[in-house]
C-alpha positions as CSV (number, residue, x, y, z in Angstrom):
1,X,0.0,0.0,0.0
2,X,1.4,3.4,-1.0
3,X,1.6,6.5,1.2
4,X,-1.2,8.2,-0.7
5,X,-3.5,5.1,-0.4
6,X,-2.8,4.9,3.4
7,X,-3.5,8.6,3.9
8,X,-6.7,8.3,1.9
9,X,-7.8,5.4,4.0
10,X,-7.2,7.3,7.2
11,X,-9.2,10.3,6.0
12,X,-12.1,8.1,5.1
13,X,-11.9,6.3,8.4
14,X,-11.9,9.7,10.3
15,X,-14.9,10.9,8.3
16,X,-17.0,7.8,9.0
17,X,-16.8,8.2,12.7
18,X,-18.6,11.6,12.6
19,X,-22.0,10.2,11.7
20,X,-22.8,8.6,15.0
21,X,-26.6,9.0,14.6
22,X,-26.7,6.4,11.7
23,X,-26.1,2.7,12.2
24,X,-22.5,2.0,11.1
25,X,-23.3,-1.4,9.7
26,X,-26.2,-0.2,7.6
27,X,-24.2,2.2,5.4
28,X,-23.4,1.0,1.9
29,X,-19.7,0.7,0.9
30,X,-18.2,0.1,4.4
31,X,-16.6,-3.2,5.1
32,X,-17.5,-5.3,8.2
33,X,-14.0,-4.6,9.6
34,X,-14.5,-0.8,9.1
35,X,-17.9,-1.0,10.7
36,X,-16.6,-2.9,13.7
37,X,-13.8,-0.3,14.1
38,X,-16.3,2.5,14.0
39,X,-18.5,0.7,16.6
40,X,-15.6,0.3,18.9
41,X,-14.7,4.0,18.6
42,X,-18.3,5.0,19.3
43,X,-18.3,2.7,22.3
44,X,-15.1,4.3,23.7
45,X,-16.5,7.8,23.1
46,X,-19.7,6.8,25.0
47,X,-17.5,5.4,27.9
48,X,-15.6,8.7,28.0
49,X,-18.9,10.7,28.0
50,X,-20.2,8.6,30.9
51,X,-17.0,9.2,32.9
52,X,-17.3,12.9,32.3
53,X,-21.0,12.9,33.3
54,X,-20.1,10.9,36.5
55,X,-17.3,13.4,37.3
56,X,-19.6,16.4,36.8
57,X,-22.3,14.8,38.9
58,X,-19.9,14.2,41.8
59,X,-18.6,17.8,41.6
60,X,-22.2,19.1,41.6
61,X,-23.0,16.9,44.6
62,X,-20.1,18.3,46.5
63,X,-21.0,21.8,45.6
64,X,-24.6,21.2,46.7
65,X,-23.5,19.7,50.0
66,X,-21.3,22.7,50.6
67,X,-24.1,25.1,49.7
68,X,-26.5,23.2,52.0
69,X,-24.1,23.6,54.9
70,X,-23.6,27.2,54.1
71,X,-27.4,27.8,53.9
72,X,-27.9,26.1,57.3
73,X,-25.2,28.2,58.8
74,X,-26.7,31.4,57.5
75,X,-30.1,30.4,58.7
76,X,-28.7,29.7,62.2
77,X,-27.1,33.1,62.2
78,X,-30.4,34.7,61.1
79,X,-32.3,32.8,63.8
80,X,-29.8,34.1,66.4
81,X,-30.1,37.7,65.2
82,X,-33.9,37.3,65.2
83,X,-33.9,36.0,68.8
84,X,-31.7,38.9,69.9
85,X,-33.9,41.4,68.1
86,X,-37.0,39.8,69.7
87,X,-35.5,40.2,73.1
88,X,-34.6,43.9,72.5
89,X,-38.0,44.8,71.0
90,X,-40.1,42.5,73.1
91,X,-43.8,43.1,72.7
92,X,-43.5,45.0,69.5
93,X,-43.4,42.0,67.2
94,X,-44.4,38.4,67.7
95,X,-41.6,35.9,67.7
96,X,-43.6,33.8,65.1
97,X,-43.7,36.6,62.6
98,X,-41.4,35.9,59.7
99,X,-38.7,38.4,59.1
100,X,-38.9,39.9,55.7
101,X,-35.8,39.6,53.5
102,X,-35.1,41.4,50.3
103,X,-35.5,39.2,47.2
104,X,-32.0,40.0,45.9
105,X,-30.4,38.6,49.1
106,X,-31.5,35.1,48.2
107,X,-28.3,34.8,46.1
108,X,-26.2,35.4,49.2
109,X,-27.3,32.0,50.7
110,X,-26.5,30.0,47.6
111,X,-28.9,27.6,45.8
112,X,-31.3,25.4,47.6
113,X,-31.2,21.6,47.5
114,X,-33.6,21.8,44.6
115,X,-33.8,24.9,42.4
116,X,-37.0,27.0,42.8
117,X,-38.7,26.6,39.5
118,X,-41.0,29.4,40.3
119,X,-38.1,31.9,40.7
120,X,-36.1,32.0,37.4
121,X,-33.7,34.6,38.8
122,X,-32.7,32.2,41.6
123,X,-32.2,29.4,39.2
124,X,-29.8,31.3,36.9
125,X,-27.7,32.8,39.7
126,X,-24.6,31.2,41.1
127,X,-24.0,31.4,44.9
128,X,-22.2,34.5,46.2
129,X,-20.0,33.9,49.3
130,X,-20.4,36.4,52.1
131,X,-16.7,36.5,52.9
132,X,-15.7,37.6,49.4
133,X,-15.5,41.3,50.0
134,X,-13.3,44.2,49.2
135,X,-12.3,44.5,52.8
136,X,-10.5,41.2,52.9
137,X,-9.0,41.3,49.4
138,X,-5.2,41.7,49.7
139,X,-4.1,44.6,47.5
140,X,-0.5,45.1,46.2
141,X,1.1,46.3,43.0
142,X,-0.1,43.2,41.0
143,X,-3.8,43.9,41.5
144,X,-4.2,47.5,42.6
145,X,-5.6,48.8,39.3
146,X,-8.3,46.0,38.9
147,X,-9.2,46.4,42.6
148,X,-9.8,50.1,42.3
149,X,-11.7,49.7,39.0
150,X,-13.9,47.0,40.5
151,X,-14.6,49.1,43.6
152,X,-15.5,52.1,41.5
153,X,-18.0,49.9,39.5
154,X,-19.5,48.5,42.7
155,X,-20.1,52.0,44.2
156,X,-21.5,53.4,40.9
157,X,-18.6,55.7,40.3
158,X,-17.2,53.6,37.5
159,X,-20.2,53.5,35.2
160,X,-18.1,54.6,32.3
161,X,-16.1,51.3,32.7
162,X,-18.6,49.3,30.8
163,X,-18.0,46.6,30.2
164,X,-15.2,46.0,32.8
165,X,-13.1,43.1,31.5
166,X,-10.6,41.6,34.0
167,X,-8.3,38.8,32.9
168,X,-5.4,36.9,34.5
169,X,-4.1,33.4,35.3
170,X,-6.0,31.0,37.5
171,X,-6.1,31.7,41.2
172,X,-5.2,35.4,41.3
173,X,-8.5,36.8,42.7
174,X,-10.7,37.4,39.7
175,X,-13.7,35.6,41.2
176,X,-13.1,37.3,44.6
177,X,-13.4,40.7,42.8
178,X,-16.6,39.6,41.0
179,X,-18.2,38.5,44.2
180,X,-17.0,41.6,46.1
181,X,-18.8,43.7,43.5
182,X,-22.0,41.7,44.0
183,X,-21.8,41.9,47.8
184,X,-21.1,45.7,47.8
185,X,-23.9,46.5,45.3
186,X,-26.5,44.4,47.1
187,X,-25.4,45.9,50.4
188,X,-25.9,49.4,49.0
189,X,-29.2,48.5,47.3
190,X,-30.9,45.2,48.4
191,X,-33.5,45.5,45.6
192,X,-30.9,45.6,42.9
193,X,-31.0,42.6,40.6
194,X,-27.4,41.5,40.5
195,X,-26.8,38.4,38.4
196,X,-23.5,36.6,39.2
197,X,-23.0,33.6,37.0
198,X,-20.6,31.7,34.7
199,X,-20.5,30.9,31.0
200,X,-21.1,27.2,31.8
201,X,-24.3,28.1,33.8
202,X,-25.5,30.4,31.0
203,X,-24.9,27.6,28.4
204,X,-26.7,25.0,30.6
205,X,-29.7,27.3,31.0
206,X,-29.8,28.0,27.2
207,X,-29.8,24.2,26.5
208,X,-32.6,23.8,29.1
209,X,-34.7,26.5,27.5
210,X,-34.2,25.1,24.0
211,X,-35.2,21.6,25.2
212,X,-38.4,23.1,26.7
213,X,-39.0,25.3,23.6
214,X,-38.9,28.4,25.8
215,X,-36.2,30.6,24.3
216,X,-38.4,33.7,24.8
217,X,-38.5,33.0,28.5
218,X,-34.8,32.5,28.6
219,X,-34.2,35.9,27.0
220,X,-36.6,37.6,29.4
221,X,-34.8,36.2,32.4
222,X,-31.4,37.5,31.4
223,X,-32.5,40.8,30.1
224,X,-34.5,41.8,33.1
225,X,-31.5,42.4,35.4
226,X,-29.6,45.4,36.6
227,X,-26.0,44.1,36.8
228,X,-24.4,41.2,34.9
229,X,-21.3,39.5,36.4
230,X,-20.0,36.6,34.3
231,X,-17.0,34.5,35.2
232,X,-14.9,32.4,32.8
233,X,-16.1,34.2,29.7
234,X,-13.3,32.5,27.7
235,X,-15.6,29.4,27.7
236,X,-17.6,31.0,25.0
237,X,-14.9,29.9,22.5
238,X,-16.3,27.8,19.7
239,X,-19.9,27.8,21.0
240,X,-21.8,29.5,18.2
241,X,-25.3,29.3,19.6
242,X,-24.2,30.4,23.0
243,X,-22.3,33.3,21.5
244,X,-25.3,34.4,19.5
245,X,-27.6,34.6,22.5
246,X,-24.9,36.2,24.7
247,X,-24.4,38.8,22.0
248,X,-28.1,39.8,22.0
249,X,-28.3,39.8,25.8
250,X,-25.1,41.9,26.0
251,X,-26.4,44.4,23.5
252,X,-29.7,44.8,25.3
253,X,-28.1,45.3,28.7
254,X,-25.4,47.7,27.4
255,X,-27.9,49.8,25.5
256,X,-30.1,49.9,28.6
257,X,-27.3,51.3,30.6
258,X,-26.8,48.2,32.8
259,X,-23.4,47.5,34.2
260,X,-21.5,44.4,32.8
261,X,-18.3,42.9,34.3
262,X,-16.6,40.0,32.7
263,X,-13.7,37.8,33.9
264,X,-11.4,35.6,31.8
265,X,-8.1,33.8,31.9
266,X,-6.9,35.7,28.8
267,X,-7.6,39.0,27.0
268,X,-10.3,39.2,24.3
269,X,-7.8,39.1,21.5
270,X,-6.5,35.7,22.7
271,X,-9.9,34.0,22.9
272,X,-10.1,31.8,19.9
273,X,-13.2,31.1,17.9
274,X,-14.9,34.2,19.3
275,X,-17.2,36.2,17.0
276,X,-15.6,39.5,15.9
277,X,-18.7,41.4,17.0
278,X,-18.4,40.0,20.5
279,X,-14.7,40.6,20.7
280,X,-15.1,44.2,19.6
281,X,-17.7,44.8,22.3
282,X,-15.5,43.3,25.0
283,X,-12.7,45.6,23.9
284,X,-14.9,48.6,23.9
285,X,-14.8,48.9,27.7
286,X,-12.0,48.9,30.2
287,X,-9.6,45.9,29.9
288,X,-7.4,45.2,32.9
289,X,-5.0,42.4,33.7
290,X,-4.6,41.0,37.2
291,X,-1.3,39.3,38.0
292,X,0.1,36.9,40.5
293,X,0.6,38.7,43.9
294,X,4.0,40.1,44.7
295,X,6.1,38.6,47.5
296,X,4.7,41.2,49.9
297,X,1.2,40.4,48.8
298,X,1.7,36.7,49.3
299,X,3.2,37.3,52.7
300,X,0.1,39.4,53.7
301,X,-2.2,36.7,52.5
302,X,-0.4,34.2,54.7
303,X,-0.6,36.5,57.6
304,X,-4.3,36.9,57.2
305,X,-4.8,33.1,56.9
306,X,-2.8,32.5,60.1
307,X,-4.7,35.1,62.0
308,X,-8.1,33.9,60.7
309,X,-7.3,30.2,61.6
310,X,-5.5,30.9,64.9
311,X,-2.0,29.7,63.9
312,X,1.2,31.3,65.0
313,X,3.7,31.3,62.2
314,X,7.2,32.7,62.4
315,X,8.5,35.3,60.0
316,X,11.1,32.8,58.6
317,X,8.4,30.2,57.7
318,X,6.1,32.9,56.3
319,X,8.9,34.3,54.1
320,X,9.8,30.8,53.0
321,X,6.3,29.9,51.9
322,X,5.7,33.3,50.2
323,X,9.0,33.0,48.3
324,X,8.4,29.5,46.9
325,X,4.6,29.3,46.5
326,X,4.5,32.0,43.9
327,X,2.2,30.5,41.2
328,X,-1.2,31.6,42.5
329,X,-3.2,32.4,45.6
330,X,-4.8,29.0,45.5
331,X,-1.3,27.3,45.6
332,X,-0.4,29.5,48.5
333,X,-3.6,28.7,50.4
334,X,-3.3,25.0,49.6
335,X,0.3,24.9,50.9
336,X,-0.7,26.8,54.1
337,X,-3.6,24.4,54.7
338,X,-1.4,21.3,54.2
339,X,1.3,22.6,56.6
340,X,-1.0,23.7,59.3
341,X,-3.1,20.6,59.1
342,X,0.0,18.4,59.5
343,X,1.4,20.4,62.3
344,X,-2.0,20.4,64.1
345,X,-2.6,16.7,63.7
346,X,1.0,15.6,64.4
347,X,1.4,18.1,67.3
348,X,4.6,19.5,65.8
349,X,5.8,23.1,65.7
350,X,5.6,24.9,62.3
351,X,9.2,25.2,61.1
352,X,11.0,25.5,57.8
353,X,12.1,21.9,58.2
354,X,8.4,20.8,58.6
355,X,7.4,22.9,55.6
356,X,10.0,21.2,53.4
357,X,8.9,17.8,54.7
358,X,5.2,18.4,54.0
359,X,5.6,20.2,50.7
360,X,8.7,18.3,49.5
361,X,7.0,17.3,46.1
362,X,6.1,20.9,45.4
363,X,9.2,22.7,46.8
364,X,11.9,20.5,45.4
365,X,11.5,21.5,41.8
366,X,10.9,25.1,42.8
367,X,14.1,25.2,44.8
368,X,16.1,24.0,41.8
369,X,14.5,26.5,39.5
370,X,15.1,29.3,42.0
371,X,18.8,28.3,42.3
372,X,19.2,28.3,38.5
373,X,17.6,31.7,38.3
374,X,19.9,33.0,41.0
375,X,23.0,31.7,39.2
376,X,21.9,33.2,35.9
377,X,21.1,36.6,37.6
378,X,24.6,36.6,39.2
379,X,26.2,35.8,35.9
380,X,24.3,38.7,34.2
381,X,25.4,41.1,37.0
382,X,29.1,39.9,36.5
383,X,29.0,40.6,32.8
384,X,27.2,44.0,33.4
385,X,29.9,45.1,35.8
386,X,32.7,44.1,33.3
387,X,30.9,46.0,30.5
388,X,30.7,42.9,28.4
389,X,27.6,41.2,26.9
390,X,26.9,37.7,28.0
391,X,27.7,35.3,25.1
392,X,24.9,33.1,23.8
393,X,26.1,29.5,24.1
394,X,23.8,28.2,21.3
395,X,24.3,30.9,18.7
396,X,26.7,33.8,19.4
397,X,25.7,35.5,16.1
398,X,21.9,35.4,16.7
399,X,21.6,39.2,17.0
400,X,23.9,40.0,14.0
401,X,22.7,40.5,10.5
402,X,24.1,38.4,7.6
403,X,27.0,40.9,6.7
404,X,28.1,41.3,10.3
405,X,27.9,37.6,11.0
406,X,30.1,36.9,7.9
407,X,32.7,39.5,9.0
408,X,32.8,38.0,12.4
409,X,33.3,34.5,11.1
410,X,36.1,35.7,8.7
411,X,37.9,37.4,11.6
412,X,37.8,34.2,13.7
413,X,39.1,32.1,10.7
414,X,42.0,34.6,10.1
415,X,42.8,34.5,13.8
416,X,42.9,30.7,13.8
417,X,45.0,30.6,10.6
418,X,47.6,33.1,12.1
419,X,47.7,31.0,15.3
420,X,48.3,27.8,13.3
421,X,51.0,29.5,11.1
422,X,52.9,30.5,14.3
423,X,52.7,27.0,15.6
424,X,54.1,25.7,12.3
425,X,56.9,28.2,12.2
426,X,58.0,27.3,15.6
């Protein structure tokens, strides 16, 4: 079999797997062996889909359990406040009288065990954590600009920043800023309809509406809001139907003077398979990047965590953790939790030795990288002090044009020839 015949067979094989809705064995012109191969591929794909569905189900169950616990905790706090208020104003209000609660504050407690089908706004809103506020967001040079812009939007002073587009790597505080905006706006105006959601939730609701043949109801739900906060907007990539509906919703809210805040892990120009009209609208507002916290910022985060959780950590340990756990806030928090949990359970003091023992797998590679960076930095400083440029080991002529490179090579050859001639004469 020739190369062309082999490539042709592969292309035909790849095309045949796309038509999963038609019985493979019933198509004319396909051999039994080809049909069996296609069936096996479809079977493997179905197994992968089932695994993904099981994984998503487990994640949703964990989230529901967490939200249930949070809801119970909030209800307990509400009951305690109600009891105290009843004692203070005894006789003015019956203890059995339900305490009225603004509708918008429902999103503060997170979703119920089963979504309230009679309240579409509650169904499309993701839970907003009460502890995600501007007051406990650690600000440094890496996030000062997005912090100030988000606070201006939340207080109504940044209406001209519309849409506000914040992008940055995973675990640097984008979601914290989104939820801080929601908490501040609801605190200032409890009747304000603040929708905090994600692209995945928006897509799921769109699929649900299409399945129920209720696309008009879907559009009414999302267009009848005052503030739109969407996380992971990069997930719109490649979803044509979702992009179409999001474009019309975006236009309606924007033209109605509603505030829109979007978060992504990359700027609009780097989101692939995004419609040009959507990209241009994202770029029409204020685009800000949020970066990994600086060393001082990471150190302050660790200090806040230690105070909040009642752990006493030395300056040496705090500096060590802040220096090496420099990828994201989540990595920093995860390392802190592992170290403090080990120290608490094993009844050992928190020292640098303990940190290296608990986080050996994480810190070993980082220590090597840091040492290599330090050596390279010292080498650069040495060459800078001597007034020489550091040579490139791979290609010393990389920055030269063709003529300069030729001259340099000729000079080296002449030098070598002269050296050889001297050796011969001797």
